[in-house]
Steps between C-alpha positions, in 0.01 A plus 500: 500500500627850418592755761212707638479871414432775750347821359389744767267321739430215258689172467461304176598136460608543137569768240187387316286561809646852538447577132135394518443715809625819334336410170162500680574847639598631156191357329265641764559854373394673180746702293574832670388395849716567805573218745322521834707529820515126570600402145746791482681369806517147357622612157746753645655222709518294182671786314781494756600158358542636145860469367495879441293593804716794610482663158129420462408648839726802450379801702212302648166359387186714511261236365476189283250474216409240239566600140567332167865406480518370143411172332134577586560407865449717807779538751585694813623857454661694783462876537787659689488800731630720217209372280731301272356163394634156416363149462641186658454127465357322803635175359855637488462602866435133579718310254785749446654569161342304210682199360612487136178343371281750684701793366479363145128432539439859617686635197299270271177629651619854435566397138134403447346767723367706209366187326298413810373858533380494140320168555319642803410827329372316193284266709340792683458696178315213333304360796437765767157631592499800731869439564450138609589168338450139602793334674599220260544263791198562724271714275467760777500863388832680546630846415830593340685566827375178660618278215822372354620263233537140617713234332267200494640187663704299437687756285551743785752776443768324704453182295540696174817664630639168622440332162653797316814477712526125443435512124754776445754362748531837669765534769316725746826596671617678184181694419540878526230747602423870490359645822166678456503788749387358834291216363617190323749414229490465122699260286800680353510264201216631280522200268441267797216725617328477159551123488324466834214727390447284192515177701263638762251611230505146360457314829289724724127431538364809668187600690387827652404407856439640846846591630429332834504163328772267618767477231757307700443151358683382191517161327711369219229314304426606144154648432269565209396855423144599577285728289484776761878512558647838409811510282768763439495598135 
């Protein structure tokens, strides 16, 4: 069994348990909402574990809010006493610096970010009534802010990245990245970036779904396309 993790007043048996705890807090807020006092204390204690906590905290934290951090996902944003703002990854606070595959996967997601945005915008443009569309998983009505593009199992995004790495025999230790301001990395090799975009467009079966939906499962089995799957053109 892994070593337990102490964050503030809470003790978690595993990293996964800690991640799920803070994921619930994040998903309980709408974009633009400020954390209440109890959640602020929990998340601030979490922030202290970030590899760059001193720089992140800076002159002190005035409040923490939930905002979109890229990739169509919400994340925690801190607002300092001098009103400067910056986002941070709750997962990095728990797991530390990302490993090579995670870093490559993040850069791959950045490579297809605009493709996924276009898919979502097109689906709403063609299907929305009064700003609402049907979730393609549950059929419930969702708005633009409460939806995101899901990679239908078993071809989850991580599976697509893993297969791309294997097929192209990529040595992840040699991949170079460009830092994007304070959030994420982009592949420096633009040829490799385009190759991944093309591979992703071929393999991804996409749905516009409620963003609360659990996307953590992934399986390696091959699947048949369904008529309602969305494709990148």
